[in-house]
C-alpha positions as CSV (number, residue, x, y, z in Angstrom):
1,M,75.2,86.1,97.6
2,E,75.2,85.4,94.1
3,A,78.6,85.1,91.4
4,V,79.7,87.5,89.5
5,K,83.0,88.5,87.9
6,K,85.2,90.9,89.1
7,I,86.9,93.2,86.6
8,E,89.6,95.6,87.3
9,I,91.3,97.4,84.7
10,I,94.7,100.1,85.0
11,T,95.7,102.0,81.9
12,N,97.0,105.8,81.0
13,S,94.2,107.8,82.3
14,L,93.6,109.5,78.7
15,E,92.4,106.0,77.7
16,L,89.8,105.7,80.5
17,P,86.8,107.4,78.3
18,K,87.5,104.4,76.4
19,V,87.2,102.1,78.9
20,L,84.1,103.3,80.3
21,D,82.3,103.8,76.4
22,I,83.4,99.8,76.1
23,L,82.1,99.2,79.9
24,D,78.9,100.7,78.9
25,K,78.5,99.1,75.3
26,T,78.7,95.7,76.4
27,G,76.1,96.5,79.3
28,V,77.9,97.2,82.4
29,S,76.1,99.3,84.3
30,G,77.8,100.3,87.3
31,Y,81.7,101.1,88.1
32,T,84.0,102.6,90.7
33,V,86.6,105.0,89.3
34,I,90.1,106.4,90.7
35,E,92.4,108.5,88.6
36,T,96.0,109.5,88.9
37,V,97.6,106.1,90.1
38,T,100.7,105.6,91.0
39,G,102.9,102.3,90.7
40,K,105.2,100.2,89.2
41,G,105.4,97.6,86.1
42,D,107.1,96.8,82.8
43,R,106.9,99.9,81.3
44,G,108.3,101.4,84.9
45,R,107.7,103.9,87.5
46,V,103.9,105.6,87.0
47,I,104.2,108.8,88.9
48,N,101.9,112.0,89.2
49,D,104.6,114.5,90.0
50,L,103.3,116.4,86.1
51,E,100.0,118.8,86.6
52,T,99.1,116.8,83.7
53,H,97.2,113.1,83.7
54,T,99.4,112.4,80.1
55,L,101.1,110.4,82.3
56,T,99.3,108.9,85.3
57,N,97.1,105.9,85.0
58,G,93.4,104.9,86.3
59,Y,91.8,102.4,88.1
60,V,88.8,101.1,87.0
61,M,86.7,98.1,89.4
62,S,83.6,96.7,88.3
63,I,81.4,93.2,88.3
64,C,79.9,91.6,85.2
65,T,78.5,88.5,84.4
66,E,80.4,85.7,83.1
67,K,78.7,86.3,80.0
68,Q,79.6,89.8,79.4
69,E,83.1,89.0,80.6
70,Q,83.9,87.7,77.6
71,E,82.9,90.7,75.9
72,L,84.5,92.9,77.9
73,V,87.6,91.3,77.9
74,E,88.0,91.3,74.0
75,A,86.9,94.4,73.9
76,I,89.8,96.3,76.2
77,Q,92.6,94.0,75.1
78,P,93.2,96.4,72.3
79,V,93.3,99.3,75.4
80,I,95.9,97.3,77.0
81,K,98.4,96.8,74.2
82,K,98.2,99.8,72.5
83,Y,98.8,102.2,75.8
84,G,100.2,99.5,78.5
85,G,98.3,98.3,81.3
86,V,96.1,95.5,83.0
87,C,92.5,93.9,83.6
88,I,92.3,91.7,85.8
89,V,89.2,89.1,86.3
90,S,88.3,87.4,89.3
91,D,85.8,85.6,90.7
92,A,83.5,87.5,93.4
93,K,79.8,87.8,94.7
94,W,77.5,90.1,95.8
95,I,75.0,91.3,97.2
96,A,72.6,93.3,95.6
97,H,70.5,96.1,96.8
């Protein structure tokens, strides 16, 4: 198994294209997106009872190298600070096919 960094990002759904663009620019080639994520954080509850995605969050999970981690976190940080959300980085291992 290969050691990697697991990246989990939760932010406003409207910012998901920006987050995915950052992943592409930092060379992270794969990711999983779950839209319309609900929950509760420092800014209160996030609900999805409206017809628009404006007030919902999205979840992005990806894997990157330790070298890509720093560049990715620095690029994501302004998005998180401006629109809210979290970026979680943890050590992981994976089996590539």
